[in-house]
Steps between C-alpha positions, in 0.01 A plus 500: 500500500427268790811411696714776352619827655315813394543873573265799520665842512382860515706822489380789711631857508435793728658747739684285742521125455146354530425212734348211303256249650378191312151350518354171372128499426461809718686354799855588614745263333706294747861434410660158540748271325289505182384862499789746494483881464804703394543866411751680279645848529293629208171438687416160349331249733533138391288210625658162428284188529712186516359177356159644423198301620136511396411677825722788388246597233322828578526879508828653619506866605803716576418815699762777521466772766696809598426820689294638213273206426486152355480318167406142408593263221307178446535183289330161480719189508387185323696174531531299178480118519580214264258212451626151589680309225573126503857437387499125570173306519405164650553182301181337374572171681720367778546148634615470861614198701287426805677604820733750334479882479320669211604855402312732264669822385405806299688820425295822500577871500299818556497825693420480784630145541204270437331290762408137430225254583564131430204278415425131462193412293401870527507487883734741679793341686648626826841434652522228766730216602424326170504801264778760495468821296797726425472854362793694348706755691689790347577456131399134499188425292457127578185377674500138623263260669629175649289207620684274742453123514272490195205261529236382249259758640732773366419409140312766307531816291712777652509865395589843636343844489746792483375847592584854600303827509533542123361160396511123530557193286466123521778248445474181297348198670742223592354150529684314777494120515647294781669164442736257670645166398423211739724447800505304824496709818504192726651192342385140534671272752573129478253287697543171684157352566385174655307268277122541531517860621457827304787691339464881484713721277473879541651790308445875470513653153492834321435615145251702298274399343467235771690194372328171425626228735567143391609227744691197367600166651803347332447744209136398450222755574296434814123544477198428715480161328810399694321586823708809574368836620634834373440837669596861419428799726500818288520724809821341632632358168546162670470183292459157663498140383345225715572134417292277729564134583863507390627177343864410451465352154249759371631826639871485582715716274514863386234768553509801265309828519490685166394867465407657166366835379551700177830637633678179588515157660659386825508166679630341819560128560543320834492138613219310668640219714247245628584328829360144497553209738649189339255270324598151381361459152668164424541257791758223545384157385374282782770245410774455243645166388842481336769243429789476742795708381295743290458875567176622647350850460222630721322821397247729666363820337435797730363846428535806725648849535767570596645185339462218759802301617480121549635272768514123439449233764 
């Protein structure tokens, strides 16, 4: 049996103790840590093969010689193997969060210990900085493949082929889907913008499928009808909102960015402060006539941001 110790022994007799020489496939047999020859007092020569390998298969000959001649004994060694068997298969489906590590595992046995080829969509995978493959050592029968920093491009059907010299078999196919709930990588910041200029809000987002982005001003959705411009760069995941010709009365307040996909919803809210020079909307009367001894009230209405202060003369 492959991997086990095996012995071949022959007993020779003759006048005087014969000298025994071993041959493998007609060539002198070298001795080493795996091939050990011992002899007993009764003339038996024993060849011990430790942890038999497939290359040990062949014809073994023991030749005994003494002063009167020689004799040979011969046998053919065949190493038995065990076909691979899957003891734990792949799951039919697996959902993985984008950016995390995905691990697939199967348990397989066989003699000799099976090799493995991992495949995605029937294409063979090789180990690299993104894909790590681990094969069992010793009595361990677990085979694993890990994909680091999983991305949408890693979606697909994964399988494994297990094989040794006695046969091969295919694992189940595991359909891997990648998902991630929306999140802000770079958050919005509060803006202070002069009236008549353009306000720009920028954020960087993540999520899969790519989230839909909704911008709101004072909890009301902003659209092109309001004169705003919205941009999203799929290569950098940057989302931008441009509000041209900022007006104190129309635009001051809260700006919200809302992200949504099938796995969740996330939003961020900041303030848009509009800086406007004071404007007198209601002037003082040119003159005011009152009776002597009565109170008089003079009023002027001013708009601006920050809140203007007044000085009377």
